[in-house]
GUGU-377085 format. One record per atom (N, C-alpha, C): x, y, z; residue in one letter. Coordinates in steps of 0.001 Angstrom, whole numbers, plus 500000, padded with zeros to 6 digits. Each point is the difference from the previous one (the first is absolute). Last residue first. Layout:
! GUGU-377085
XYZa...
! end
This chain:
! GUGU-377085
103992924876731370i501178500574499336i500098499408498601i496735498776503401t499607500991498995t501178500628499294t500132496680503634e499124499436498986e499707500966498879e502596501142503903p500760499236499018p499118499407498918p499317504616502880s499441498659499895s500727499196498933s500626504724501175q500802499071500789q499473498566499936q497878503798497879l501345499915499429l500835498961500729l495677500885501583d499894499406498669d501372499844499371d499459502266504122s500027498545500153s499881499292498654s499672504779500274a501378499514500186a500059498485500092a496004501922497167d500500500373501317d501375499385500151d497834500732495703k498878499649500877k500323500376501435k502439502979496489q499916498562500158q498853499701500966q501400504537497120h499048499342500894h500103498489499903h502736505202499245l499698498703499409l499223499176501016l500954505604499228e499786498849500866e499669498778499161e502128505480499816v499612498791499272v499892498847500992v499234505400500961r500908498881500217r499471498782499263r499465505795499339g499472498712500427g501088498958500191g499925504955498803a500232499030498926a499465498620500357a500211504110502721e498750499816499271e500138498975498869e503627501414502760d499036499410500930d498622499849499378d503604502084497609r500161498554500087r499012499360500970r498938504490497108p500720499618501221p500052498481500148p499758502265495184i499064499544501029i500804499629501238i501436501427495353d499903501009501061d498896499670500997d501693497263496234l498683500646499883l499783501106501026l503999497419499973w499907500554498649w498690500759499807w500700497716504070d500928501130499876d499863500660498643d497644496021500751a499362501144500658a500888501233499929a501729495952498447m498998500519499076m499263501190500587m503049497829502765y500710500709498928y499011500544498968y498235497314503397g500455501274500545g500764500819498981g498685495628498976f498859500911499907f500342501357500603f503241496704500438a499845500347498579a498815500939499801a500684498220504272l501023501003499695l499897500437498545l497191496539501337t499592501244500668t500993501113499715t501035495690498496l498962500618499178l499496501296500615l503144497535502483g500589500476498762g498978500674499100g498582497937504046d500789501206500264d500569500581498712d497654495912499691e499098501078500397e500761501310500209e502526496173499207v499300500408498779v499030501132500304v502180498058503631a500959500767499198a499362500480498702a497533497142502813r500107501341500590r500960500873499195r499678495535498732i498727500668499723i500017501418500558i503639497263500995l500037500466498618l498699500708499632l500296497994504230s500916501137499923s500055500567498596s497540496069500687l499327501145500616l500869501245499930l501925496002498556l498986500462499056l499246501199500554l503145497836502755a500671500720498920a498992500543498999a498276497324503333t500519501211500611t500723500844498964t498513495785498760s498918500965499994s500429501286500681s502995496380499956n499864500597498683n498885501017499945n500662497616504012e501190500804499711e499864500697498662e496618496984501243a499932501221500800a501199500902499736a499886495755497982a499020500893499385a499907501300500766a502678496566501756d500623500613498820d499052500970499324d498350497626503698i501096500878500419i500607500697498795i496707496765499170a499423501203500594a501081500985500421a501254495736498319r499428500831498942r499475501313500585r501565496804502999a501112500572499235a499492500911498905a496769497635502451t500659501014500834t501135500669499255t497719496341498056a499205501226499917a500649501108500814a503155496151497958t498964500157501006t499271501321499825t502295497014496020t500285501106500898t498856500162500985t501682495318497507a499039501092499917a500328501064501032a502304495672499393g500551501177499337g499043501153499915g497907495232500566a501386500340500309a500438501205499197a494780499815500524g501008498947499907g501386500524500289g495938502905497630s500185499262501249s501087498961499807s498652505034497668r500314498590499799r500211499351501350r497511504697497516r500624499342501145r500226498526499685r500000503893496268t499077499108500671t500727499270501108t502340504428499048m499408499050499073m498988499142500765m501960505168500839l499732498700500599l499277499104499015l503151504279499728d498979499400499132d499728498607500526d502667502991502437l499845500838498820l498977499433499029l502073498418504334g498790500776500140g499699500863498801g503556496609500987m500349501415500033m498768500883500175m499584495318499406v500421500340501357v500367501467500101v498997498104495766a498806500255500804a500366500431501408a503403498684497073m499451501283499553m498772500370500827m501827495826500789r500910501040500506r499547501380499549r497670496252498374d499729500206501419d500899501079500589d500732498695495564e498728500718500096e499640500271501452e503797497385499164l500232501379499585l498725500826500106l499705495386500853d500742500676501064d500247501467499644d498007497227496762i499073500248501105i500691500769501118i502648498582496406l499097501065499576l499017500355501108l502843496359500733d500770501242499998d499126501177499589d498227495652499768q500083500474501380q500778501304500094q499758497858495822r498677500504500375r500037500566501416r503845497835498450g499807501294499351g498661500625500350g500940495649501541a500855500974500683a499839501388499398a497768496431497936a499400500295501298a500818501031500760a501750498424495985i498786500773499727i499340500410501308i503713497121500090a500402501387499756a498790500890499734a499287495356500532a500469500584501250a500375501468499819a498505496743496534g499073500994500542g500481500660501270g501893496587496615s499446499509501271s499007500962500621s500923499352494611h500501500755501146h499341499506501277h500530496613495773e499253501179500411e500630500635501230e500969496439495586v500544500447501286v499302501303500365v498740495501496661f500019501438500224f500537500299501398f501404495565496913r498968500546500889r500136501519500068r502392495009498306l499487501196499355l498854500535500857l504418495983499844d498951500741500721d499578501203499164d503513495170500523a499285500942499126a498846500664500765a503262496472501500g500000501360500538g499262501009499160g500700495260498864d499125500109501166d499915501424500539d501080499264494707g500495499510501269g499031500262501136g499220502710495957d501120499086499799d500523499595501371d494942501944497797g501211500227500765g501040498946499733g495502502453497244t500620498811500570t501282500378500703t495034502290498363v501416500261500229v500587498784500678v495363501451496843i500647499155500978i501471500365500073i494715502014498272r501449499969499848r500578499106501096r495328501504499400n500361499020498966n501495500000499699n498674504366502387p499198498770499943p500436499123498820p503850503088501773g498599500238499738g499228498699499990g505437501894499027l499107499621501073l498569500314499611l505172499044497673e498705500628499816e499048499483501058e505662500292498564l498984499523500920l498713500786499804l503764499064495981g499806500708501259g498845499461500807g501781498217495796d499378501301499725d499670500772501282d501971495588500110e500898500871499249e499413501391499762e498543497275504411p499960499771498549p500872501021499277p500866498274505134l499417501082499228l499993499656498522l500145497690505122t500356499675498622t499307501011499102t501648500583505374l498926499825499029l500570499629498638l501816501116504801n500211498733499290n498863499703499023n498482503805502871r501297499341500240r500021498658499264r497095505233500689g500131498659499426g501388499431500222g496125504238501452f501295499382500263f500021498588499405f497167505080499764l500005498581499614l501415499453500167l497348504214502628i501115499640499131i499939498494499715i495893503813501289p500891498929500442p501048499660498946p497047504378501241v500491499361498774v500986498905500404v497972502797503244r498852499557499223r500414499315498685r503161502013503063a499396498811500607a498860499446499176a502157504047498685v500916498862499855v499353498729500526v497641504003500582h500042499630498582h500891498787499792h499850501818504270l498730499347499687l499962499566498538l503609502545501470i500140498606500426i498697499240499788i500060504606498961h500923499273499122h500085498537500400h497490502990502620r499303499733498743r500904499207499050r501901501370504077q498927499039500225q499268499652498711q503390503350500048d500569498664500159d498898498943500120d498630504450499915s500544499632498695s500600498600500042s498518501899504006a498869499582499172a500454499602498604a503181501818502966s499614498654500417s498838499473499165s501405504426499259q501036499075499591q499641498562500362q497079503457501359w500072499973498530w501008498965499528w499782500905504610h498843499208499567h499982499865498477h503208502803501922a500327498603500287a498867499075499565a499219504586499659l500976499572498995l500400498546500221l497230501976503178n499243499794498759n500933499563498870n501928501217504080l499310498725500133l499200499678498741l502070504165500174w501010498950499880w499379498613500151w497198503726500643a500401499905498602a501047498906499809a498618501117504358l498982499222499307l500366499818498534l502702502797502538d500196498607500407d498979499089499340d499580504658499245m501180499445499344m500216498537500370m496535503578501102l499668498653499552l501197499296499366l500125504564501600p499596499177501141p499667498563499619p503626503455497642p498656499464499792p499591499097501156p503366504072500744r500083498592499599r498581499492499794r502359505234499651a499172499041500730a500279498603499487a501245505865499654t500375498608499731t499160499078500882t500178504964500118l499520499574498692l500500498611499600l502216501281504164f499353501102499300f499691499597498563f500332495877503181g500744501258499979g499220501061499258g498291495594500879t501385499719500373t500853501264500062t494350498198500138r501026501015499783r501371499522500454r495192498084498478s501098499412500777s501242500864499788s495866501489498324a499485498770500596a501050499354500896a499064505380498204y500884498862500263y499198498820500548y499360504786496902i499325499105500934i500848498741500127i500555505516498242t500467498613499977t499300499205501090t499332504822496876v499703499313501256v500422498538499853v500948505119497540l500053498549499868l499819499383501377l500378504879497804p498836499396500673p499913498493499780p503891503965500277i499701498843499150i498865499241500676i500598505432500472c500582498750500484c499720498912498972c498172504545499933g501427500175500227g500677498779500575g495595500739496534l500360499686501381l501510500088500164l497942500725495777s499390500975500902s500269499708501466s503309499028495617s498799499445500616s499511500959501075s503169500441495141d499808500215501430d498738499302500465d503267498421495702g499092501053500426g499926500088501506g501843497110495044s500259500404501387s499037501119500353s501659496067495815e498989500879500578e500413500344501427e502664497224497174t499063500470498968t498975500981500547t505206497666500915r498896500679500666r499103500628498947r503002495521499146r500004501461499902r498807500560500767r503265495136499030w498903500654500697w500148501514499904w501949496648496103p500270500458501363p498778500688500610p498794496498496255g501085500961500114g500243500408501444g496520497115497915d501196499298500466d501198500930500120d495167500414498216g500174500205501424g501198499278500575g498532500382495307d499611498795500727d500176500145501509d501108503628497094e498702499523499542e499501498819500814e503383503563502309g499992499045498890g498605499513499681g501612501578505080g499946500551498656g499966498908498958g498102499906505264r501094499619499104r499800500652498643r498119502329504548r499721498919499065r501242499693499179r497951502946504736w501125499547499178w499542498849499115w497980504399503241i499681498765499282i501168499673499083i499123503130504863e500623499800498695e499513498677499413e498607504056504186y500070498642499466y500741500018498665y498935503130505062r500185499895498557r500131498538499575r499323501593504661g499577501157499224g500211499902498508g502702496718502912p499051500886500664p499692501214499122p501272495797497285f500703500787500998f498954500806500774f500171495465496322l499294500990500815l500952500636500999l499791497018495052v500864500414501106v499302501133500741v498778495771496343r499528501243500606r500886500296501215r500569496941495302i500340500169501399i499498501360500462i498531496198495882q500528501309500349q500284500032501496q498774496341495501q500283500299501397q500492501434500142q496522497616496264r501338500541500239r500154500297501479r496673497070496245t500235500437501369t501442500463500138t496169499678495717r501260499531500566r500161500593501388r495967498811495860d500485500812501110d501347499440500439d496713499764495137e500880499469501040e500282501029501080e497373500752495939w499340499031500857w500857499529501168w501295503391496619a498547500140500074a499368499093501044a505098501494500792g499246499686498800g498501500095500246g502171500132504095s501023499615499032s499287499540498738s499144502745505176r499532499492498712r501193499675499108r500364499707505402e500028500967498903e499457499353498731e500493499399505878n499531499476498717n499979501113498952n503060499216504644v499093500900499293v499634499362498668v502315498917505261s499764499509498637s498930500867499359s503859500767504293e498626499977499502e499964499425498586e503221500815504895r499958499431498651r498539499862499576r502550503438503622i498910499040499797i500007499542498550i503142502701504094r499927499640498582r498999498865499838r501281504301503789v499594498617499724v499965499808498493v501906503701504188r499913499594498601r499516498562499926r500119502456504096t500596501047499172t500017499634498519t497011498834504872l500639499498498794l500549501167499186l497347500539503950q501430499874500249q500750499414498802q495170500561500239s500653501292499871s501500499930500217s497683495630500116g499512500933498992g500856501241499900g501186497557503966v498785499477499398v499512501049499025v504955498774502961g499092500771499151g498773499227499581g504209499061502696n498734500155500705n498952500713499160n504393499140498250e499540498737500565e498635500128500656e501353503272495954q500413499765501368q499361498730500536q501103500664494666g499265500694501047g500521499634501367g499693498300494381r500909500643500937r499175500756501035r499456495797495828w499514501030500924w501165500564500812w498184496209495642g501042500766500684g499389501072500878g497433496778497402i501335499433499795i501100500767500718i494571498709499796l500763501078500644l501460499568500032l496732497025498295d500070501159499108d500737501183500619d499045495695502250p500938499788498889p500118501181499049p496830500167503749a501411500084500385a500962499742498842a495141502008498915p500525498763500599p501501500115500248p496240503841499635v501347499718499494v500493498719500678v495129502911499012h500630498893500719h501336499683499333h497096504670500257v500675499079499083v500650498913500851v495837504053500565l500994499085500545l500558499100498900l497971505323499829y499611498601499931y501156499144500494y497832505592499450p501034499031500374p499463498574499919p498244503899496730r499790499557501375r501104499021500355r498521501834495488a500453501067500894a499667499659501448a498674497251496278a501452499913500159a500513501035500997a495400499601498485d500347499171501145d501496499926500234d498291504375497396g499639498592500004g500443499267501258g502583504569499000g498791499452499407g499826498524500197g504918502505499785d498709500324500581d498892499207499328d505867501047500722d498927499175499442d498687500389500648d503993502002501494g499553500572498738g498945499167499316g503373497631503249l499634501400500156l499643500586498635l499258494800500595r501117500935499925r499506501424500165r497200495976502264p500287500648498714p501231500876500071p499957495887503274h499087501121499797h500343500661498682h501046495430503774d500301500768498795d498925501058499813d502154496532503892v498905500942499793v500384500887498832v501570494803501375l500402501342499587l498750500847499816l501533495245502720i498899500766499426i500525501397499698i502207494629500963h500003501462500070h498753500584499350h502260495152502665t499442500565498779t499825501491500209t502370494992502240l499653501414500082l499400500432498679l500852495449500780g500521500477501278g499747501465500240g498536497008496223d501362500525499886d500613500456501318d495495497944499659t500823499341498987t501457500423500089t496656501993502765l500197498612500393l500933499279499030l498761504367498920a500849500016501192a500269498589500490a497017500562496404a501368500315499585a500949500010501190a495383499412500813q500561498826499330q501447500246499587q497589503613501862l500252498962501008l500641498777499368l498602503433497116v501142500438500800v500362498943501040v496125499353497409d501199499841499179d501259500379500771d495868500735502101r500248498564499860r501258499745499174r498447504417500418a500578499522501260a500324498517499936a497740501937496335f501372500498500077f500681499486501263f495449499034499443v500811499245499034v501459500429500074v496949502406502694t500073498605500418t500904499186499075t499025504592498991l500901499854501150l500161498546500407l498715500636494945n499565500711501191n500937499687501159n500865500009494473r500092499265501259r499490500864501157r500394501462495320g498815499222500306g500066499221501293g503220503159498105g499955498849499108g498825499098500295g501682503952502433l499539500459498684l500010498878498976l500810499583504820d501151500004499096d499680500515498599d496815499540503752v501197500567500621v501156500150499025v494651499722500283d500897499738498872d501358500561500374d496552500118503206g499288499191499022g500837499631498793g501424502943503605a500070498587500376a499285499106498996a499965504848499770l501236499406499482l500049498503500267l496430502574501775a499863499817498556a501244499349499404a500054501203504534t499113498855499797t499813499715498518t502370503843501224m500797498804500233m499156498747499802m497899504211499688a500923499810498869a500828498740500179a497117501392503499t499256499446498865t500914499722498817t502135499818504895a499401501015499136a499328499334498804a500440497150504534p500823500569498931p499236501045499193p499307497358504569g499413501205499421g500821500624498905g501016495758502298g500426501231500662g499480501261499365g501032495333497203a499301500317501235a500487501332500558a499792496748495237l500617501193500586l499180500382501221l500537494846497704s499246501238500164s500898501113500515s499499494517497579a500817500997500696a499252501330500035a497073495487499631p500859500893499219p500818500933500882p498753495340502118r499191501093499470r500923500905499194r501914496193501343h498665499508500314h498949501018499568h505064499774499560f499015500601499106f498632499340500176f504569498877501946p499516501297500502p498928500652499132p501849495437498965k499634500134501404k499439501368500382k501884498243495640g498559500142500172g499574500279501423g504554499140498684v499578501310499508v498504500208500202v502007495801501119l500366501063500930l499484501361499550l499263496188497177t499326499847501287t500281501172500922t502176499777495809q498574500219499805q499243499924501311q504616498963500017l499753501423499771l498507500287499868l501304495502500314t500225500702501251t499694501484499852t499941497303496197r498824499748500821r500115500712501339r503711500130497136q498907500815499481q498727499817500821q503717497315501100l500288501407500264l498859500890499531l499962495311499124g499638500335501372g500234501458500322g499663496983495559n500318501390500326n499496500375501389n501783495694496959f499000500184501048f500261501374500602f501540498192494946l500236500701501266l498772499963500896l502046496517496089v498889500916500264v500189500596501388v502780496911495807s499985500591501339s498894501029500105s501378497514495985r499047499278500848r499814500676501363r503141501633496747g498661500141499454g498937499259500793g504633499616501097l499518501345500318l498566500194499520l502171495992498839r499706500038501443r499444501356500410r501455499532495569i498813499165500215i499600500037501469i503963502163498812a498858500743499467a498709499216500192a504071497899501141y499652501059500956y498779500770499531y501781496751497146a499339499363501144a499587501041501031a502473501532496335e498698499524499540e499224499371501150e504429501383500712r499110501157499915r498599499576499543r502959496444502700s500059500701498719s499034501176499997s502599497804504254e498662500087499400e500085500805498711e503728499280503049g499776498927499042g498630500022499345g500275502512504506p501213499606499272p499716498807499083p495871503214501094e500842499023500683e501253499693499187e497154504702500182r500132498802499170r500986499055500667r496830503816502616p501301499638499423p499923498726499160p496575503908501379l499908498534499924l501264499486499331l499439504649500696w499312499497501192w499805498489499981w502521502197496542k500182500940501106k499401499438501279k499628497904495621e501009499519500935e500281500970501145e495652501153497412g500807498814499752g500963499648501109g496622503678498739r501254500240500728r500911498783499964r495625499820498121l500850500873499193l501345500248500676l496701497588502348r500553499194498893r500931500844499132r497716502187503416m501009499115500580m500601499084498932m496434502843498769v501228500760500241v501088499092500569v495754498056499293r500570500449498721r501325500725500219r497391498564503786t500705498924499303t500688500494498726t498994503931503408g499380498702499793g500851499035499187g500590504712501874g499691499873498581g499416498646499642g501644501073504350l498679500581499789l499596499969498527l504318498536501167l499002499090500558l498591500532499768l503551502789498760d499926498845499105d498970498990500502d500921503733502690h499227500383498821h499908498865498986h502630499333503910i498598500203500350i499166500326498772i504733499558499540l499344498725500265l498512500198500257l502535503922499371e500031499167498795e499261498691500217e500788503236503544w498810500226499173w499950499057498800w503825500083502870d498857499308500592d498755500152499131d503857502269498655a500327498572499992a498869499176500605a499956504798500031a499506499393498762a500295498509499930a501641502900503540m498612499570500172m499494499236498783m504322501839499777e499974498973501046e498582499490500219e500722503591497033r500482498742499427r499971498877501029r498894504409501411y498973499427499115y500446498638499484y503083502491502453a498950499485500882a498878499365499187a503524502200497690a500430498731500588a498920499390500886a498349503143495962n501035500123501017n500256498662500673n498389500714494754p499509499856501376p501134500134501010p499707502275495032t500725498987500750t499456499899501422t498793503172496348a499181498787500108a500684498900500801a502055504277498965v498782500306500737v499130498760500221v505053498887499333d499243501089499419d498708500154500785d505416497586500397a498592500121500382a499354501169499265a504177496950498051s499728501141500871s498498500105500255s502563495273499025m499382501135499325m499704501109501004m504058496263500163m498704500328500595m499433501249499331m
! end
């Protein structure tokens, strides 16, 4: 077993990453799922690699998970996000470009909400210029969205929020020039302590050497200004993706759809069956102006076609999977009538349960962003009661509980 270094994720991270793998691959769409190959679409016993590659190339993902995210994330943005409570003028100005990258408060909040729904939790780091830096727009605090897969390690108290953290490790990608026209991406690890930071990079020309500390310094806040937003909390800085069950159903749909497209191809190419035929020396040739003779009363030549029973069963399986995803209230598909259709009451009950979780997450995003703005106010020496409160705006509570709009 290799020894751990600064880039080694901790055990809690590795446990969560197992769920993130499937979700992120599904969100990557058909192209990524095809690239993952046998990981998510097993090769059948006796199936040649060539036949499997052909079957995989015909498979197309019905991305119910992505459609669900798009629908749910749009719920609390009926109007732009806002700072309420008489915020200071300086704080209002920060809301127009919260990350120094052009994202305003509404866009940033939407990205944070989507990341929390995807991974179960997400983080916001309040960054600021290094001590001694001055001038320009850089001399102001700003928000950095840290998705859960980038926070690879942490230490702190169970009841801590931000100031109770004693160390965090964040994986980052940095673009660097490489020659006149090329760029290259290198990874680095940012290690944060209360009141100071470190930057670690790999040595060597190709970045394949051991990790070394390349930069360090002090920060102006005596804590780690990291805010964590939970969608489905399981512990201190750990969570379970709330859409995990939907992801497994989406995977089952991917596999069943692959089988369905394959059997449709087989059914569309009938098999020629012959019995007791008299074959010429140069082989059997079929087509117009050709004749095939038989030998005896049992001679026969005909096409054998698929009965279609398996095709119908496969189609019904896909419909059932889509209905089960709809029942979760995460992405209601078109309503279907007849046997096996889900009742409106069942849909409404499930939608109400999921909307309750969504409402809770919306409040968590509001609270988390408000706390992040409080950290920025600390850096600007503005009282926190003048920093304002972030508010997201859905139409009303009944809109989130309506199964027709999920």
